[in-house]
PyMOL Python script that loads the backbone (N, CA, C, O; Angstrom):
from pymol import cmd

cmd.read_pdbstr("""\
ATOM      1  N   MET A   1     101.312   2.295 119.466  1.00  0.00           N
ATOM      2  CA  MET A   1     101.505   3.722 119.537  1.00  0.00           C
ATOM      3  C   MET A   1     101.796   4.115 120.983  1.00  0.00           C
ATOM      4  O   MET A   1     101.167   3.615 121.916  1.00  0.00           O
ATOM      5  N   ARG A   2     102.754   5.014 121.152  1.00  0.00           N
ATOM      6  CA  ARG A   2     103.120   5.451 122.499  1.00  0.00           C
ATOM      7  C   ARG A   2     102.056   6.389 123.071  1.00  0.00           C
ATOM      8  O   ARG A   2     101.287   7.010 122.337  1.00  0.00           O
ATOM      9  N   THR A   3     102.037   6.470 124.369  1.00  0.00           N
ATOM     10  CA  THR A   3     101.117   7.403 125.021  1.00  0.00           C
ATOM     11  C   THR A   3     101.752   8.781 125.177  1.00  0.00           C
ATOM     12  O   THR A   3     101.038   9.769 125.345  1.00  0.00           O
ATOM     13  N   ALA A   4     103.095   8.865 125.122  1.00  0.00           N
ATOM     14  CA  ALA A   4     103.793  10.153 125.234  1.00  0.00           C
ATOM     15  C   ALA A   4     105.052  10.110 124.377  1.00  0.00           C
ATOM     16  O   ALA A   4     105.649   9.052 124.180  1.00  0.00           O
ATOM     17  N   TYR A   5     105.436  11.251 123.880  1.00  0.00           N
ATOM     18  CA  TYR A   5     106.636  11.376 123.056  1.00  0.00           C
ATOM     19  C   TYR A   5     107.551  12.434 123.653  1.00  0.00           C
ATOM     20  O   TYR A   5     107.081  13.408 124.243  1.00  0.00           O
ATOM     21  N   GLU A   6     108.861  12.244 123.501  1.00  0.00           N
ATOM     22  CA  GLU A   6     109.854  13.180 124.010  1.00  0.00           C
ATOM     23  C   GLU A   6     110.370  14.023 122.841  1.00  0.00           C
ATOM     24  O   GLU A   6     111.112  13.528 121.992  1.00  0.00           O
ATOM     25  N   PHE A   7     109.972  15.305 122.804  1.00  0.00           N
ATOM     26  CA  PHE A   7     110.367  16.192 121.718  1.00  0.00           C
ATOM     27  C   PHE A   7     111.495  17.143 122.095  1.00  0.00           C
ATOM     28  O   PHE A   7     112.023  17.838 121.227  1.00  0.00           O
ATOM     29  N   SER A   8     111.873  17.189 123.349  1.00  0.00           N
ATOM     30  CA  SER A   8     112.855  18.176 123.787  1.00  0.00           C
ATOM     31  C   SER A   8     114.238  17.955 123.175  1.00  0.00           C
ATOM     32  O   SER A   8     115.012  18.907 123.076  1.00  0.00           O
ATOM     33  N   LYS A   9     114.569  16.746 122.767  1.00  0.00           N
ATOM     34  CA  LYS A   9     115.884  16.466 122.204  1.00  0.00           C
ATOM     35  C   LYS A   9     115.895  16.507 120.672  1.00  0.00           C
ATOM     36  O   LYS A   9     116.941  16.329 120.049  1.00  0.00           O
ATOM     37  N   MET A  10     114.743  16.737 120.083  1.00  0.00           N
ATOM     38  CA  MET A  10     114.661  16.793 118.628  1.00  0.00           C
ATOM     39  C   MET A  10     115.209  18.114 118.115  1.00  0.00           C
ATOM     40  O   MET A  10     115.039  19.156 118.749  1.00  0.00           O
ATOM     41  N   LYS A  11     115.861  18.068 116.978  1.00  0.00           N
ATOM     42  CA  LYS A  11     116.323  19.278 116.329  1.00  0.00           C
ATOM     43  C   LYS A  11     115.270  19.708 115.317  1.00  0.00           C
ATOM     44  O   LYS A  11     114.759  18.900 114.543  1.00  0.00           O
ATOM     45  N   GLY A  12     114.959  21.006 115.343  1.00  0.00           N
ATOM     46  CA  GLY A  12     113.982  21.536 114.402  1.00  0.00           C
ATOM     47  C   GLY A  12     114.562  21.650 113.009  1.00  0.00           C
ATOM     48  O   GLY A  12     115.768  21.839 112.847  1.00  0.00           O
ATOM     49  N   ARG A  13     113.731  21.539 112.025  1.00  0.00           N
ATOM     50  CA  ARG A  13     114.155  21.710 110.632  1.00  0.00           C
ATOM     51  C   ARG A  13     113.381  22.865 110.037  1.00  0.00           C
ATOM     52  O   ARG A  13     112.179  23.007 110.257  1.00  0.00           O
ATOM     53  N   ARG A  14     114.079  23.681 109.288  1.00  0.00           N
ATOM     54  CA  ARG A  14     113.414  24.782 108.607  1.00  0.00           C
ATOM     55  C   ARG A  14     112.652  24.263 107.400  1.00  0.00           C
ATOM     56  O   ARG A  14     113.044  23.285 106.763  1.00  0.00           O
ATOM     57  N   ASN A  15     111.562  24.939 107.106  1.00  0.00           N
ATOM     58  CA  ASN A  15     110.780  24.605 105.932  1.00  0.00           C
ATOM     59  C   ASN A  15     111.561  25.059 104.697  1.00  0.00           C
ATOM     60  O   ASN A  15     111.817  26.254 104.550  1.00  0.00           O
ATOM     61  N   PRO A  16     111.943  24.146 103.812  1.00  0.00           N
ATOM     62  CA  PRO A  16     112.736  24.547 102.639  1.00  0.00           C
ATOM     63  C   PRO A  16     111.950  25.418 101.659  1.00  0.00           C
ATOM     64  O   PRO A  16     112.552  26.076 100.810  1.00  0.00           O
ATOM     65  N   TYR A  17     110.651  25.436 101.757  1.00  0.00           N
ATOM     66  CA  TYR A  17     109.810  26.201 100.846  1.00  0.00           C
ATOM     67  C   TYR A  17     109.395  27.547 101.421  1.00  0.00           C
ATOM     68  O   TYR A  17     108.763  28.341 100.725  1.00  0.00           O
ATOM     69  N   ALA A  18     109.739  27.823 102.686  1.00  0.00           N
ATOM     70  CA  ALA A  18     109.300  29.055 103.341  1.00  0.00           C
ATOM     71  C   ALA A  18     109.779  30.297 102.606  1.00  0.00           C
ATOM     72  O   ALA A  18     109.031  31.266 102.482  1.00  0.00           O
ATOM     73  N   LYS A  19     111.010  30.283 102.120  1.00  0.00           N
ATOM     74  CA  LYS A  19     111.527  31.470 101.437  1.00  0.00           C
ATOM     75  C   LYS A  19     110.823  31.723 100.110  1.00  0.00           C
ATOM     76  O   LYS A  19     110.909  32.824  99.566  1.00  0.00           O
ATOM     77  N   LEU A  20     110.140  30.733  99.590  1.00  0.00           N
ATOM     78  CA  LEU A  20     109.400  30.909  98.350  1.00  0.00           C
ATOM     79  C   LEU A  20     107.999  31.473  98.586  1.00  0.00           C
ATOM     80  O   LEU A  20     107.344  31.926  97.647  1.00  0.00           O
ATOM     81  N   LEU A  21     107.541  31.443  99.834  1.00  0.00           N
ATOM     82  CA  LEU A  21     106.183  31.868 100.137  1.00  0.00           C
ATOM     83  C   LEU A  21     106.033  33.382 100.171  1.00  0.00           C
ATOM     84  O   LEU A  21     105.053  33.919  99.655  1.00  0.00           O
ATOM     85  N   LYS A  22     106.989  34.071 100.770  1.00  0.00           N
ATOM     86  CA  LYS A  22     106.929  35.525 100.872  1.00  0.00           C
ATOM     87  C   LYS A  22     108.292  36.102 100.550  1.00  0.00           C
ATOM     88  O   LYS A  22     109.329  35.487 100.799  1.00  0.00           O
ATOM     89  N   LYS A  23     108.260  37.292  99.994  1.00  0.00           N
ATOM     90  CA  LYS A  23     109.498  37.965  99.609  1.00  0.00           C
ATOM     91  C   LYS A  23     109.523  39.336 100.270  1.00  0.00           C
ATOM     92  O   LYS A  23     108.583  40.114 100.102  1.00  0.00           O
ATOM     93  N   PRO A  24     110.571  39.648 101.014  1.00  0.00           N
ATOM     94  CA  PRO A  24     110.635  40.975 101.641  1.00  0.00           C
ATOM     95  C   PRO A  24     110.910  42.039 100.588  1.00  0.00           C
ATOM     96  O   PRO A  24     111.791  41.878  99.743  1.00  0.00           O
ATOM     97  N   VAL A  25     110.148  43.127 100.648  1.00  0.00           N
ATOM     98  CA  VAL A  25     110.335  44.248  99.731  1.00  0.00           C
ATOM     99  C   VAL A  25     110.270  45.553 100.521  1.00  0.00           C
ATOM    100  O   VAL A  25     109.692  45.616 101.606  1.00  0.00           O
ATOM    101  N   THR A  26     110.867  46.571  99.959  1.00  0.00           N
ATOM    102  CA  THR A  26     110.753  47.902 100.533  1.00  0.00           C
ATOM    103  C   THR A  26     109.789  48.679  99.666  1.00  0.00           C
ATOM    104  O   THR A  26     109.956  48.747  98.448  1.00  0.00           O
ATOM    105  N   ILE A  27     108.782  49.264 100.285  1.00  0.00           N
ATOM    106  CA  ILE A  27     107.768  50.006  99.533  1.00  0.00           C
ATOM    107  C   ILE A  27     107.424  51.254 100.328  1.00  0.00           C
ATOM    108  O   ILE A  27     107.311  51.212 101.554  1.00  0.00           O
ATOM    109  N   ARG A  28     107.259  52.355  99.626  1.00  0.00           N
ATOM    110  CA  ARG A  28     106.909  53.611 100.271  1.00  0.00           C
ATOM    111  C   ARG A  28     105.405  53.812 100.112  1.00  0.00           C
ATOM    112  O   ARG A  28     104.894  53.932  98.998  1.00  0.00           O
ATOM    113  N   LEU A  29     104.708  53.848 101.241  1.00  0.00           N
ATOM    114  CA  LEU A  29     103.261  54.047 101.252  1.00  0.00           C
ATOM    115  C   LEU A  29     102.949  55.361 101.949  1.00  0.00           C
ATOM    116  O   LEU A  29     103.701  55.806 102.817  1.00  0.00           O
ATOM    117  N   GLY A  30     101.855  55.970 101.573  1.00  0.00           N
ATOM    118  CA  GLY A  30     101.422  57.187 102.236  1.00  0.00           C
ATOM    119  C   GLY A  30     101.088  56.911 103.696  1.00  0.00           C
ATOM    120  O   GLY A  30     100.609  55.831 104.041  1.00  0.00           O
ATOM    121  N   ALA A  31     101.345  57.897 104.546  1.00  0.00           N
ATOM    122  CA  ALA A  31     101.067  57.740 105.980  1.00  0.00           C
ATOM    123  C   ALA A  31      99.589  57.425 106.218  1.00  0.00           C
ATOM    124  O   ALA A  31      99.252  56.637 107.102  1.00  0.00           O
ATOM    125  N   ASP A  32      98.707  58.047 105.423  1.00  0.00           N
ATOM    126  CA  ASP A  32      97.276  57.795 105.586  1.00  0.00           C
ATOM    127  C   ASP A  32      96.910  56.363 105.233  1.00  0.00           C
ATOM    128  O   ASP A  32      96.024  55.775 105.854  1.00  0.00           O
ATOM    129  N   VAL A  33      97.586  55.798 104.240  1.00  0.00           N
ATOM    130  CA  VAL A  33      97.331  54.407 103.833  1.00  0.00           C
ATOM    131  C   VAL A  33      97.764  53.452 104.945  1.00  0.00           C
ATOM    132  O   VAL A  33      97.036  52.523 105.295  1.00  0.00           O
ATOM    133  N   VAL A  34      98.948  53.687 105.491  1.00  0.00           N
ATOM    134  CA  VAL A  34      99.455  52.830 106.569  1.00  0.00           C
ATOM    135  C   VAL A  34      98.531  52.916 107.779  1.00  0.00           C
ATOM    136  O   VAL A  34      98.192  51.892 108.372  1.00  0.00           O
ATOM    137  N   GLU A  35      98.120  54.132 108.150  1.00  0.00           N
ATOM    138  CA  GLU A  35      97.222  54.297 109.305  1.00  0.00           C
ATOM    139  C   GLU A  35      95.879  53.608 109.071  1.00  0.00           C
ATOM    140  O   GLU A  35      95.307  53.028 109.994  1.00  0.00           O
ATOM    141  N   TYR A  36      95.382  53.671 107.848  1.00  0.00           N
ATOM    142  CA  TYR A  36      94.117  53.011 107.518  1.00  0.00           C
ATOM    143  C   TYR A  36      94.217  51.506 107.752  1.00  0.00           C
ATOM    144  O   TYR A  36      93.349  50.911 108.391  1.00  0.00           O
ATOM    145  N   PHE A  37      95.279  50.897 107.230  1.00  0.00           N
ATOM    146  CA  PHE A  37      95.442  49.450 107.394  1.00  0.00           C
ATOM    147  C   PHE A  37      95.771  49.078 108.837  1.00  0.00           C
ATOM    148  O   PHE A  37      95.328  48.033 109.315  1.00  0.00           O
ATOM    149  N   LYS A  38      96.540  49.911 109.540  1.00  0.00           N
ATOM    150  CA  LYS A  38      96.834  49.632 110.947  1.00  0.00           C
ATOM    151  C   LYS A  38      95.559  49.670 111.780  1.00  0.00           C
ATOM    152  O   LYS A  38      95.352  48.818 112.644  1.00  0.00           O
ATOM    153  N   SER A  39      94.709  50.652 111.520  1.00  0.00           N
ATOM    154  CA  SER A  39      93.448  50.764 112.252  1.00  0.00           C
ATOM    155  C   SER A  39      92.563  49.546 111.998  1.00  0.00           C
ATOM    156  O   SER A  39      91.999  48.973 112.931  1.00  0.00           O
ATOM    157  N   MET A  40      92.448  49.159 110.739  1.00  0.00           N
ATOM    158  CA  MET A  40      91.637  47.992 110.392  1.00  0.00           C
ATOM    159  C   MET A  40      92.239  46.720 110.996  1.00  0.00           C
ATOM    160  O   MET A  40      91.515  45.848 111.477  1.00  0.00           O
ATOM    161  N   ALA A  41      93.570  46.627 110.964  1.00  0.00           N
ATOM    162  CA  ALA A  41      94.255  45.447 111.500  1.00  0.00           C
ATOM    163  C   ALA A  41      94.048  45.333 113.003  1.00  0.00           C
ATOM    164  O   ALA A  41      93.876  44.230 113.523  1.00  0.00           O
ATOM    165  N   ASN A  42      94.063  46.465 113.707  1.00  0.00           N
ATOM    166  CA  ASN A  42      93.814  46.437 115.157  1.00  0.00           C
ATOM    167  C   ASN A  42      92.417  45.908 115.460  1.00  0.00           C
ATOM    168  O   ASN A  42      92.241  45.129 116.396  1.00  0.00           O
ATOM    169  N   GLN A  43      91.423  46.324 114.677  1.00  0.00           N
ATOM    170  CA  GLN A  43      90.055  45.849 114.871  1.00  0.00           C
ATOM    171  C   GLN A  43      89.946  44.352 114.617  1.00  0.00           C
ATOM    172  O   GLN A  43      89.198  43.648 115.294  1.00  0.00           O
ATOM    173  N   MET A  44      90.698  43.877 113.638  1.00  0.00           N
ATOM    174  CA  MET A  44      90.630  42.462 113.268  1.00  0.00           C
ATOM    175  C   MET A  44      91.634  41.613 114.032  1.00  0.00           C
ATOM    176  O   MET A  44      91.623  40.386 113.933  1.00  0.00           O
ATOM    177  N   GLU A  45      92.515  42.281 114.806  1.00  0.00           N
ATOM    178  CA  GLU A  45      93.549  41.610 115.598  1.00  0.00           C
ATOM    179  C   GLU A  45      94.487  40.760 114.741  1.00  0.00           C
ATOM    180  O   GLU A  45      94.763  39.602 115.053  1.00  0.00           O
ATOM    181  N   VAL A  46      94.972  41.369 113.644  1.00  0.00           N
ATOM    182  CA  VAL A  46      95.968  40.746 112.783  1.00  0.00           C
ATOM    183  C   VAL A  46      97.058  41.780 112.507  1.00  0.00           C
ATOM    184  O   VAL A  46      96.787  42.977 112.591  1.00  0.00           O
ATOM    185  N   PRO A  47      98.266  41.362 112.184  1.00  0.00           N
ATOM    186  CA  PRO A  47      99.310  42.323 111.820  1.00  0.00           C
ATOM    187  C   PRO A  47      98.921  43.077 110.546  1.00  0.00           C
ATOM    188  O   PRO A  47      98.363  42.496 109.615  1.00  0.00           O
ATOM    189  N   TYR A  48      99.224  44.375 110.517  1.00  0.00           N
ATOM    190  CA  TYR A  48      98.795  45.176 109.374  1.00  0.00           C
ATOM    191  C   TYR A  48      99.477  44.754 108.072  1.00  0.00           C
ATOM    192  O   TYR A  48      98.893  44.886 106.996  1.00  0.00           O
ATOM    193  N   GLN A  49     100.719  44.244 108.164  1.00  0.00           N
ATOM    194  CA  GLN A  49     101.375  43.782 106.943  1.00  0.00           C
ATOM    195  C   GLN A  49     100.609  42.602 106.337  1.00  0.00           C
ATOM    196  O   GLN A  49     100.492  42.491 105.117  1.00  0.00           O
ATOM    197  N   ASN A  50     100.096  41.733 107.189  1.00  0.00           N
ATOM    198  CA  ASN A  50      99.301  40.597 106.697  1.00  0.00           C
ATOM    199  C   ASN A  50      98.031  41.085 106.024  1.00  0.00           C
ATOM    200  O   ASN A  50      97.611  40.540 105.003  1.00  0.00           O
ATOM    201  N   LEU A  51      97.420  42.114 106.597  1.00  0.00           N
ATOM    202  CA  LEU A  51      96.189  42.645 106.024  1.00  0.00           C
ATOM    203  C   LEU A  51      96.453  43.259 104.646  1.00  0.00           C
ATOM    204  O   LEU A  51      95.678  43.053 103.712  1.00  0.00           O
ATOM    205  N   ILE A  52      97.541  44.008 104.523  1.00  0.00           N
ATOM    206  CA  ILE A  52      97.906  44.585 103.229  1.00  0.00           C
ATOM    207  C   ILE A  52      98.169  43.464 102.226  1.00  0.00           C
ATOM    208  O   ILE A  52      97.735  43.543 101.077  1.00  0.00           O
ATOM    209  N   ASN A  53      98.879  42.421 102.658  1.00  0.00           N
ATOM    210  CA  ASN A  53      99.164  41.288 101.775  1.00  0.00           C
ATOM    211  C   ASN A  53      97.872  40.603 101.328  1.00  0.00           C
ATOM    212  O   ASN A  53      97.733  40.252 100.157  1.00  0.00           O
ATOM    213  N   LEU A  54      96.933  40.413 102.247  1.00  0.00           N
ATOM    214  CA  LEU A  54      95.660  39.787 101.890  1.00  0.00           C
ATOM    215  C   LEU A  54      94.894  40.629 100.882  1.00  0.00           C
ATOM    216  O   LEU A  54      94.301  40.101  99.941  1.00  0.00           O
ATOM    217  N   TYR A  55      94.912  41.949 101.087  1.00  0.00           N
ATOM    218  CA  TYR A  55      94.204  42.833 100.159  1.00  0.00           C
ATOM    219  C   TYR A  55      94.838  42.778  98.768  1.00  0.00           C
ATOM    220  O   TYR A  55      94.134  42.682  97.763  1.00  0.00           O
ATOM    221  N   LEU A  56      96.165  42.839  98.717  1.00  0.00           N
ATOM    222  CA  LEU A  56      96.840  42.781  97.421  1.00  0.00           C
ATOM    223  C   LEU A  56      96.658  41.425  96.754  1.00  0.00           C
ATOM    224  O   LEU A  56      96.524  41.355  95.532  1.00  0.00           O
ATOM    225  N   ARG A  57      96.652  40.347  97.534  1.00  0.00           N
ATOM    226  CA  ARG A  57      96.411  39.013  96.965  1.00  0.00           C
ATOM    227  C   ARG A  57      95.011  38.938  96.364  1.00  0.00           C
ATOM    228  O   ARG A  57      94.816  38.338  95.307  1.00  0.00           O
ATOM    229  N   ASP A  58      94.028  39.553  97.045  1.00  0.00           N
ATOM    230  CA  ASP A  58      92.665  39.584  96.523  1.00  0.00           C
ATOM    231  C   ASP A  58      92.623  40.333  95.188  1.00  0.00           C
ATOM    232  O   ASP A  58      91.910  39.933  94.268  1.00  0.00           O
ATOM    233  N   CYS A  59      93.391  41.422  95.091  1.00  0.00           N
ATOM    234  CA  CYS A  59      93.473  42.165  93.823  1.00  0.00           C
ATOM    235  C   CYS A  59      94.046  41.288  92.715  1.00  0.00           C
ATOM    236  O   CYS A  59      93.554  41.304  91.587  1.00  0.00           O
ATOM    237  N   VAL A  60      95.079  40.531  93.038  1.00  0.00           N
ATOM    238  CA  VAL A  60      95.708  39.650  92.052  1.00  0.00           C
ATOM    239  C   VAL A  60      94.726  38.562  91.609  1.00  0.00           C
ATOM    240  O   VAL A  60      94.556  38.313  90.416  1.00  0.00           O
ATOM    241  N   GLN A  61      94.091  37.926  92.578  1.00  0.00           N
ATOM    242  CA  GLN A  61      93.181  36.827  92.242  1.00  0.00           C
ATOM    243  C   GLN A  61      91.943  37.303  91.496  1.00  0.00           C
ATOM    244  O   GLN A  61      91.364  36.550  90.713  1.00  0.00           O
ATOM    245  N   SER A  62      91.532  38.547  91.729  1.00  0.00           N
ATOM    246  CA  SER A  62      90.362  39.108  91.046  1.00  0.00           C
ATOM    247  C   SER A  62      90.735  39.789  89.740  1.00  0.00           C
ATOM    248  O   SER A  62      89.870  40.287  89.019  1.00  0.00           O
ATOM    249  N   HIS A  63      92.036  39.807  89.437  1.00  0.00           N
ATOM    250  CA  HIS A  63      92.536  40.457  88.216  1.00  0.00           C
ATOM    251  C   HIS A  63      92.092  41.914  88.135  1.00  0.00           C
ATOM    252  O   HIS A  63      91.725  42.407  87.069  1.00  0.00           O
ATOM    253  N   ARG A  64      92.132  42.604  89.299  1.00  0.00           N
ATOM    254  CA  ARG A  64      91.776  44.019  89.329  1.00  0.00           C
ATOM    255  C   ARG A  64      92.853  44.851  88.669  1.00  0.00           C
ATOM    256  O   ARG A  64      94.046  44.588  88.818  1.00  0.00           O
ATOM    257  N   HIS A  65      92.411  45.856  87.938  1.00  0.00           N
ATOM    258  CA  HIS A  65      93.327  46.793  87.297  1.00  0.00           C
ATOM    259  C   HIS A  65      92.951  48.204  87.725  1.00  0.00           C
ATOM    260  O   HIS A  65      91.775  48.513  87.916  1.00  0.00           O
ATOM    261  N   ILE A  66      93.948  49.047  87.871  1.00  0.00           N
ATOM    262  CA  ILE A  66      93.712  50.436  88.239  1.00  0.00           C
ATOM    263  C   ILE A  66      93.229  51.194  87.015  1.00  0.00           C
ATOM    264  O   ILE A  66      93.783  51.050  85.925  1.00  0.00           O
ATOM    265  N   GLN A  67      92.199  51.998  87.201  1.00  0.00           N
ATOM    266  CA  GLN A  67      91.716  52.870  86.132  1.00  0.00           C
ATOM    267  C   GLN A  67      92.504  54.171  86.220  1.00  0.00           C
ATOM    268  O   GLN A  67      92.209  55.024  87.058  1.00  0.00           O
ATOM    269  N   TRP A  68      93.505  54.324  85.358  1.00  0.00           N
ATOM    270  CA  TRP A  68      94.393  55.476  85.393  1.00  0.00           C
ATOM    271  C   TRP A  68      93.911  56.512  84.384  1.00  0.00           C
ATOM    272  O   TRP A  68      93.827  56.238  83.187  1.00  0.00           O
ATOM    273  N   VAL A  69      93.598  57.694  84.878  1.00  0.00           N
ATOM    274  CA  VAL A  69      93.162  58.774  83.995  1.00  0.00           C
ATOM    275  C   VAL A  69      94.221  59.858  84.069  1.00  0.00           C
ATOM    276  O   VAL A  69      94.454  60.439  85.129  1.00  0.00           O
ATOM    277  N   ALA A  70      94.855  60.126  82.948  1.00  0.00           N
ATOM    278  CA  ALA A  70      95.898  61.158  82.895  1.00  0.00           C
ATOM    279  C   ALA A  70      95.246  62.515  82.675  1.00  0.00           C
ATOM    280  O   ALA A  70      94.428  62.680  81.771  1.00  0.00           O
ATOM    281  N   HIS A  71      95.608  63.473  83.496  1.00  0.00           N
ATOM    282  CA  HIS A  71      95.109  64.837  83.357  1.00  0.00           C
ATOM    283  C   HIS A  71      96.162  65.675  82.648  1.00  0.00           C
ATOM    284  O   HIS A  71      97.342  65.621  82.994  1.00  0.00           O
ATOM    285  N   SER A  72      95.737  66.445  81.662  1.00  0.00           N
ATOM    286  CA  SER A  72      96.722  67.286  80.970  1.00  0.00           C
ATOM    287  C   SER A  72      96.462  68.761  81.185  1.00  0.00           C
ATOM    288  O   SER A  72      97.202  69.600  80.670  1.00  0.00           O
TER     289      SER A  72
END
""", "prot")
cmd.dss("prot")
cmd.show_as("cartoon", "prot")
cmd.util.cbc("prot")
cmd.orient("prot")
């Protein structure tokens, strides 16, 4: 085994599965919702989009459903 390796001449390869991991979407959120997640993200020192994704993933994994009550 070598003691040092030369990586400067290597060409990088993209992960072929990266595009399957996340999908860009456009979503309209309330300003208060965005500010809430941005504030929490600043405290945790993570990007707010990641925090929203983690929260939604937790909802999916927990099979949470919204309790929708229609008012007439």
